[in-house]
matplotlib code that plots the C-alpha trace (Angstrom):
import matplotlib.pyplot as plt

x = [41.4, 37.8, 36.1, 32.6, 32.1, 28.8, 28.5, 25.8, 25.4, 27.0, 27.2, 24.1, 25.6, 29.2, 29.2, 27.7, 30.2, 28.0, 30.0, 32.7, 35.4, 33.8, 34.1, 37.7, 38.7, 37.1, 38.9, 42.2, 41.8, 41.1, 44.3, 46.2, 45.3, 42.2, 39.1, 36.5, 32.7, 30.2, 26.6, 24.8, 21.2, 20.3, 17.1, 15.9, 14.0, 10.3, 10.4, 13.0, 12.4, 8.7, 8.6, 10.6, 8.3, 6.0, 8.5, 9.0, 12.5, 13.6, 13.2, 15.0, 18.5, 21.0, 24.4, 27.5, 31.3, 32.9, 36.6, 36.8, 34.7, 31.4, 28.7, 25.3, 22.8, 19.2, 17.2, 14.2, 12.7, 12.1, 8.3, 7.7, 9.7, 7.3, 7.7, 11.5, 11.6, 9.6, 12.0, 15.0, 13.5, 12.9, 16.5, 18.0, 15.7, 16.8, 20.5, 20.2, 18.6, 21.6, 24.0, 22.5, 22.6, 26.2, 27.3, 25.5, 27.5, 30.9, 31.1, 31.2, 33.5, 36.1, 35.4, 32.8, 33.8, 31.0, 31.3, 29.4, 27.6, 24.3, 23.4, 26.2, 27.5, 24.0, 23.6, 27.1, 26.0, 22.9, 24.9, 27.4, 24.7, 23.4, 26.8, 29.5, 31.5, 33.6, 33.3, 35.2, 33.5, 35.0, 33.1, 32.8, 29.6, 29.3, 25.9, 27.7, 29.2, 26.0, 23.9, 21.7, 21.7, 18.2, 17.6, 15.8, 18.8, 21.4, 20.8, 21.2, 24.1, 25.9, 25.4, 26.7, 29.8, 30.4, 30.4, 32.7, 36.1, 37.8, 36.5, 38.2, 37.8, 39.0, 40.7, 42.3, 39.9, 37.0, 38.3, 38.3, 34.7, 33.6, 35.1, 32.7, 29.8, 30.5, 31.7, 34.0, 34.9, 38.2, 38.5, 41.7, 42.6, 43.0, 42.6, 40.6, 42.5, 43.7, 42.2, 44.5, 43.9, 45.2, 48.2, 49.1, 52.4, 52.1, 54.6, 54.9, 58.2, 56.7, 53.4, 52.3, 52.4, 49.2, 49.1, 46.9, 47.3, 44.4, 42.8, 40.5, 37.7, 35.7, 32.7, 28.9, 27.5, 25.6, 25.6, 28.0, 30.8, 30.9, 30.9, 28.8, 31.9, 34.5, 33.1, 33.1, 36.4, 37.8, 36.3, 38.3, 41.5, 40.8, 40.7, 44.3, 45.4, 43.1, 45.1, 43.6, 41.2, 38.9, 37.6, 34.8, 33.9, 30.6, 26.8, 24.1, 21.1, 23.0, 24.4, 22.0, 22.4, 26.2, 26.2, 24.1, 26.4, 29.5, 27.8, 26.7, 30.3, 31.6, 33.5, 32.4, 36.0, 37.6, 35.4, 34.5, 31.9, 32.9, 29.8, 29.7, 33.0, 33.9, 37.0, 39.3, 38.0, 38.8, 42.3, 42.6, 41.2, 43.8, 46.6, 45.7, 45.5, 48.1, 46.3, 43.2, 40.7, 37.5, 35.8, 33.7, 31.6, 31.9, 34.3, 35.2, 38.2, 38.1, 39.3, 39.5, 42.3, 44.6, 43.6, 44.8, 48.0, 48.7, 48.6, 51.1, 48.8, 49.0, 45.6, 43.5, 41.0, 38.9, 39.3, 36.1, 37.0, 38.8, 41.3, 43.3, 44.6, 45.7, 46.8, 49.9, 52.2, 54.3, 51.4, 48.9, 46.9, 44.0, 41.4, 38.4, 35.0, 33.0, 35.8, 35.6, 38.4, 40.9, 40.0, 40.8, 44.1, 44.9, 44.2, 46.5, 49.2, 49.3, 49.6, 52.3, 54.2, 53.5, 57.2, 57.7, 55.5, 57.2, 54.7, 56.9, 57.4, 53.7, 52.9, 55.5, 54.4, 50.8, 51.5, 53.5, 50.5, 47.4, 48.5, 47.0, 49.7, 50.0, 46.3, 45.4, 48.1, 46.4, 43.0, 44.3, 46.0, 42.5, 41.1, 43.8, 43.1, 39.4, 40.3, 42.8, 45.7, 47.9]
y = [-94.8, -95.5, -93.1, -93.2, -91.6, -89.8, -88.9, -86.6, -88.9, -92.3, -94.9, -97.0, -99.9, -101.3, -99.7, -96.4, -93.5, -90.9, -90.0, -92.6, -90.3, -90.7, -94.5, -94.3, -92.1, -94.5, -97.4, -95.5, -94.6, -98.3, -99.3, -96.7, -98.5, -96.5, -98.5, -97.1, -97.5, -95.7, -94.8, -93.4, -92.3, -92.5, -90.6, -90.5, -87.7, -88.4, -86.0, -88.0, -91.5, -91.7, -95.2, -96.6, -95.2, -98.2, -101.0, -102.0, -103.3, -99.7, -98.8, -99.6, -100.6, -102.4, -103.5, -104.9, -105.0, -102.9, -103.8, -104.3, -101.2, -102.0, -99.9, -99.2, -97.7, -96.4, -96.3, -94.0, -91.1, -87.4, -87.2, -83.5, -81.2, -78.3, -79.0, -79.7, -79.4, -82.7, -84.5, -83.1, -84.6, -87.9, -88.0, -87.2, -89.9, -92.5, -91.6, -91.9, -95.4, -96.3, -94.9, -97.0, -100.1, -99.5, -98.9, -102.1, -104.1, -102.3, -100.2, -96.4, -94.5, -92.0, -89.4, -88.7, -87.5, -85.8, -85.1, -81.8, -79.7, -80.3, -83.0, -85.1, -82.3, -81.7, -85.4, -85.5, -82.5, -84.3, -87.4, -85.1, -83.5, -86.9, -88.6, -85.9, -87.6, -84.9, -84.5, -83.2, -81.8, -81.9, -79.7, -80.7, -79.2, -76.8, -75.5, -72.5, -71.2, -72.0, -70.0, -73.0, -72.7, -71.8, -69.4, -72.0, -74.3, -71.8, -71.7, -75.4, -75.6, -72.8, -74.5, -77.8, -76.0, -74.0, -77.0, -79.1, -79.7, -79.2, -77.9, -79.0, -77.8, -79.7, -76.7, -73.4, -71.2, -73.1, -72.6, -68.9, -69.0, -71.0, -68.4, -65.9, -68.3, -69.1, -65.8, -66.2, -69.9, -71.1, -73.8, -75.8, -77.1, -80.9, -82.2, -85.1, -88.4, -90.2, -93.6, -96.7, -97.8, -94.5, -94.6, -98.2, -98.5, -97.6, -98.1, -94.6, -95.3, -97.8, -96.1, -96.5, -93.3, -92.1, -91.3, -88.4, -86.2, -87.2, -85.2, -87.1, -85.8, -87.7, -86.3, -86.5, -85.0, -82.1, -78.4, -77.6, -79.6, -77.2, -79.5, -77.0, -74.7, -77.4, -78.8, -75.5, -74.5, -77.9, -77.4, -74.2, -75.9, -78.7, -76.1, -75.3, -78.9, -81.5, -84.3, -83.5, -86.0, -85.7, -88.8, -88.1, -90.6, -90.3, -90.2, -87.8, -85.8, -83.7, -86.7, -86.5, -82.8, -83.0, -85.7, -83.4, -80.4, -82.4, -83.4, -79.8, -78.7, -81.3, -83.2, -86.7, -87.7, -85.9, -86.5, -89.9, -90.4, -93.4, -93.6, -94.4, -95.8, -98.0, -97.2, -99.5, -98.1, -94.6, -95.8, -97.3, -94.2, -92.0, -94.4, -94.2, -90.4, -87.6, -84.8, -84.2, -81.3, -80.4, -77.0, -77.1, -74.2, -75.2, -77.5, -77.6, -79.8, -82.0, -85.5, -86.3, -83.8, -85.6, -88.9, -87.6, -86.2, -89.5, -91.1, -88.6, -86.4, -82.6, -81.0, -78.0, -76.8, -73.7, -71.3, -72.5, -72.9, -76.2, -76.7, -73.6, -75.7, -78.5, -77.0, -74.8, -73.9, -77.0, -79.4, -77.7, -74.6, -72.7, -70.6, -68.6, -70.2, -69.9, -68.4, -70.3, -68.4, -68.8, -72.5, -72.9, -71.1, -73.4, -76.5, -75.3, -74.1, -77.4, -79.3, -77.0, -77.2, -80.9, -81.8, -79.6, -81.8, -84.9, -87.7, -89.2, -85.9, -85.0, -88.3, -88.0, -84.5, -85.5, -88.5, -86.3, -84.0, -86.1, -89.7, -91.9, -91.5, -87.7, -87.1, -89.7, -88.3, -84.9, -86.4, -88.4, -85.2, -83.5, -86.5, -86.1, -82.4, -83.2, -85.7, -83.2, -85.6, -83.2]
z = [81.2, 80.1, 77.7, 76.3, 72.9, 72.3, 68.6, 67.2, 64.2, 63.5, 60.7, 60.8, 58.9, 58.4, 54.9, 55.9, 55.8, 57.5, 60.6, 59.8, 61.3, 64.8, 64.4, 63.1, 66.0, 68.5, 67.0, 67.0, 70.7, 71.5, 69.7, 71.8, 75.0, 76.1, 77.0, 74.6, 74.1, 71.9, 72.7, 69.6, 69.4, 65.7, 65.2, 61.6, 59.9, 59.4, 56.4, 54.5, 55.8, 56.5, 54.9, 57.9, 60.5, 60.8, 61.0, 64.7, 63.7, 63.2, 66.9, 70.1, 71.3, 69.2, 70.5, 68.7, 68.9, 66.2, 65.9, 69.7, 70.5, 72.2, 70.4, 71.7, 69.2, 69.9, 66.7, 66.5, 64.6, 65.0, 64.9, 65.8, 63.5, 64.4, 68.2, 68.4, 72.2, 72.4, 70.1, 72.0, 75.3, 73.5, 72.2, 75.7, 77.3, 74.8, 75.3, 79.1, 78.6, 76.3, 78.9, 81.7, 79.6, 78.6, 82.3, 83.4, 80.8, 80.9, 84.0, 84.6, 82.2, 83.5, 80.9, 78.1, 74.6, 72.7, 69.0, 68.2, 70.8, 69.1, 70.2, 71.5, 73.8, 75.2, 76.0, 77.6, 79.7, 80.9, 81.9, 83.6, 85.7, 86.7, 87.4, 87.7, 84.9, 83.1, 79.4, 76.4, 73.3, 69.7, 67.3, 63.7, 62.4, 59.5, 60.8, 62.4, 59.2, 57.3, 59.9, 60.7, 64.5, 65.7, 68.6, 70.6, 70.4, 71.7, 75.5, 76.0, 73.5, 75.4, 78.7, 77.3, 75.9, 79.0, 81.3, 79.2, 80.8, 77.4, 74.1, 70.8, 67.2, 64.2, 62.4, 63.5, 61.6, 63.0, 66.6, 66.0, 64.6, 67.7, 70.0, 68.4, 68.6, 72.3, 73.7, 76.7, 76.0, 74.6, 71.9, 71.2, 67.8, 67.5, 63.9, 62.7, 62.5, 59.4, 59.2, 59.5, 56.0, 54.6, 56.9, 55.8, 53.8, 50.1, 47.3, 45.8, 44.1, 41.7, 41.2, 37.5, 35.5, 33.9, 30.2, 31.0, 34.1, 36.4, 39.1, 41.4, 43.7, 46.4, 48.2, 48.5, 45.3, 46.9, 46.6, 49.5, 47.8, 44.9, 41.9, 40.0, 40.2, 39.7, 36.5, 34.5, 36.0, 34.8, 31.4, 31.0, 32.1, 29.5, 26.7, 27.6, 28.3, 26.7, 28.3, 31.8, 33.3, 36.3, 38.2, 40.7, 43.4, 45.3, 45.0, 46.1, 45.2, 42.6, 40.8, 37.7, 37.5, 37.5, 34.9, 32.7, 33.4, 32.4, 29.2, 28.4, 29.0, 26.5, 29.1, 28.2, 27.4, 30.3, 33.3, 34.7, 37.5, 39.5, 41.7, 45.4, 46.6, 49.5, 51.5, 49.6, 46.3, 47.4, 48.1, 44.7, 43.0, 44.7, 43.9, 40.2, 40.3, 40.2, 42.2, 44.3, 44.0, 45.9, 45.7, 48.9, 50.0, 53.7, 55.6, 59.2, 58.4, 55.3, 56.1, 52.4, 51.9, 54.4, 52.8, 49.5, 51.0, 52.7, 49.2, 47.9, 46.0, 46.0, 46.6, 45.5, 48.0, 48.8, 51.8, 53.3, 57.0, 57.3, 54.4, 55.4, 58.3, 56.0, 52.6, 52.2, 49.3, 49.9, 49.4, 47.2, 46.4, 48.0, 46.1, 47.3, 47.5, 44.3, 42.4, 39.1, 37.3, 40.2, 40.4, 36.7, 37.2, 40.2, 38.1, 35.3, 37.8, 39.7, 36.4, 35.1, 38.4, 39.1, 39.4, 42.4, 44.6, 45.9, 46.8, 49.5, 51.2, 51.0, 52.7, 55.4, 56.4, 56.5, 58.8, 61.2, 61.8, 61.1, 61.7, 64.3, 67.0, 67.0, 67.1, 69.7, 71.9, 71.8, 72.5, 75.5, 76.7, 76.7, 78.6, 81.2, 81.5, 82.0, 84.8, 86.4, 85.9, 84.0]

ax = plt.figure().add_subplot(projection="3d")
ax.plot(x, y, z, "-o")
ax.set_aspect("equal")
plt.show()
């Protein structure tokens, strides 16, 4: 079987983590025996990256092999934010050029796999109309819950979803939301995949004990991740248990604001900002921690939660659309979005009841549901359905 992955965004460099779950899934499918390629139009925002607009090196097709996966990228920029239909046509035209180049080098794929209707699904729909190749869509985007879909986008998005041979959603609650967004269309739950590095063997039996009970948290430091709620909630928990620590990994536009908030709350001795972390550094942070917490306002899934569970950490999350599929009473606690008091209570409760969570069992249960093999089997089943071979 030969599948071509069409992501709506994609890492632009080896160290870039934006859209890394698309790359990890492509590599996992390749390891499972599927022939995999990636075509990724990467259009930058003129508003945020105007300085890159005049460098000719930032435009055109790039090709490279990424862990045995041939990857074709088209770099460009959205120039017409007030006339979005023009940029949409430019993106589709660039994607068709990428597709033709890929086919010339690697042959025609059997099935397309688009990640997110807007715009990977729309591109897959255009290729389907031109070639007849069936396509599968996996939806990840938080734009539905955040009410960011524009009216002008909806007709083409619905057509793309309607003509997909199979529609997948990365959490159960998200699948129900998508059924409301796309009336009359069914969506099947298939989770995101745990990366190979987090599935690799780990020595939990001999893990060093912390002098202070340490929560860790990893995410972009931005409003939707809820650190402005987590820090004051943690400050209240520290009043009850001064030995609690919180290590935060990540960078972002709210970094300075959150450093100042932690200082204002008197958390200099309890909260450590680790900065931006590479994959292996996230692994090390989790190995050195006792639990994981993230107070997101919106998640369609939450890969970082399964990464934490795979390292044997119980988790605290919010009921924000994705974690409800992952977190249950056996592996952690859920609180309502924005509920600072309940978050404090959850932090204290997890600490008080820490001995009821068994790291080995947390890891085993995580791998059974979110490990590479069970997830790739579900995706390949969707491909077979699209091809009419099941």
